[in-house]
C-alpha positions in Angstrom: 3.3 -13.0 -23.4 2.3 -12.3 -19.8 2.2 -8.6 -18.8 2.5 -7.3 -15.3 -0.7 -5.4 -14.2 0.9 -2.0 -14.3 2.4 -2.5 -17.8 -1.0 -3.7 -19.0 -2.7 -0.7 -17.5 -0.2 1.6 -19.2 -0.6 -0.2 -22.5 -4.4 0.0 -22.3 -4.4 3.7 -21.2 -1.7 5.0 -23.6 -2.1 2.6 -26.5 0.6 3.1 -29.1 2.2 5.8 -26.9 2.8 3.4 -24.0 6.5 2.9 -24.8 7.1 6.6 -24.8 5.1 7.0 -21.5 7.2 4.2 -19.8 10.4 6.0 -20.9 9.1 9.3 -19.4 8.3 7.5 -16.1 11.7 5.9 -16.1 13.3 9.4 -16.5 11.4 10.6 -13.4 8.4 12.3 -15.0 6.0 9.9 -13.1 3.1 12.0 -11.8 0.8 10.7 -14.6 1.8 7.2 -13.7 1.0 7.6 -10.0 -2.3 9.2 -10.9 -3.1 6.2 -13.2 -2.2 3.7 -10.5 -4.2 5.6 -7.9 -7.3 5.5 -10.1 -7.0 1.8 -10.8 -5.1 0.2 -7.9 -8.1 -1.6 -6.5 -8.6 -3.3 -9.9 -5.4 -5.3 -9.3 -5.6 -6.0 -5.6 -8.0 -8.5 -4.2 -6.7 -8.6 -0.6 -3.9 -7.2 1.5 -0.4 -8.8 1.3 0.3 -8.1 4.9 -1.6 -6.9 8.0 -0.5 -5.3 11.2 -2.8 -4.7 14.1 -3.1 -1.5 16.1 -5.1 -0.4 19.1 -8.4 1.3 18.5 -10.6 3.0 21.1 -12.8 1.0 23.5 -10.3 -1.9 23.5 -11.0 -2.6 19.9 -8.4 -3.4 17.2 -7.9 -2.0 13.7 -6.0 -3.5 10.8 -3.1 -1.7 9.1 -3.1 -3.3 5.7 -0.4 -3.4 3.0 -1.7 -3.8 -0.5 0.1 -4.3 -3.7 -0.3 -4.3 -7.5 2.8 -5.7 -9.2 5.8 -4.2 -7.4 3.9 -1.2 -6.1 2.8 -1.3 -2.4 0.7 1.1 -0.4 -0.8 1.2 3.1 -4.4 1.3 4.0 -6.0 1.6 7.5 -9.6 2.5 8.6 -10.0 6.2 9.4 -6.8 7.1 7.5 -6.2 8.0 3.9 -4.1 5.5 1.9 -0.5 6.1 2.6 2.3 6.3 0.0 3.7 4.1 -2.7 6.7 1.8 -1.9 8.8 -0.3 -4.2 8.9 -3.3 -1.8 6.9 -5.0 0.9 9.8 -4.5 3.3 9.8 -0.7 2.8 6.0 -0.4 3.1 5.9 -2.5 6.3 8.8 -0.5 7.8 6.9 2.8 7.0 3.7 1.4 8.4 5.3 0.3 11.6 6.9 3.7 12.1 3.8 5.7 11.1 1.4 3.7 13.3 4.0 2.9 16.0 1.9 4.4 18.9 -1.1 2.3 17.9 1.0 -0.9 17.6 2.7 -0.2 21.0 -0.6 0.6 22.7 -2.0 -2.7 21.5 1.0 -4.7 22.7 0.9 -3.0 26.1 -2.9 -3.7 26.3 -2.3 -7.3 25.4 0.5 -7.6 28.1 -1.8 -6.1 30.7 -4.6 -8.6 29.8 -2.1 -11.5 30.1 -1.1 -10.3 33.6 -4.7 -10.3 34.8 
């Protein structure tokens, strides 16, 4: 039987109590689950699932990365703390585009200016 990474993490961490833990998480008591994912999320992610570029100082570019483990997505960008957990790539991307809107717009404007020259 193939287990999803988070289910395996829960099983490994809680052992025989994993079914009760999953039920608590489903009922909304998920703080312990988020802490567990936070502590181990890099164990399951080898590369970002999506990348958006934003303008950095000195005409440089930085990457706004969306990572996932199973069906949990989060946003990572240099110089920023990891941002949130989202149940879908669409929601994570939408949040990233909104949160980093000024950087994305600045890069687009800079690219347009370069094309005009």
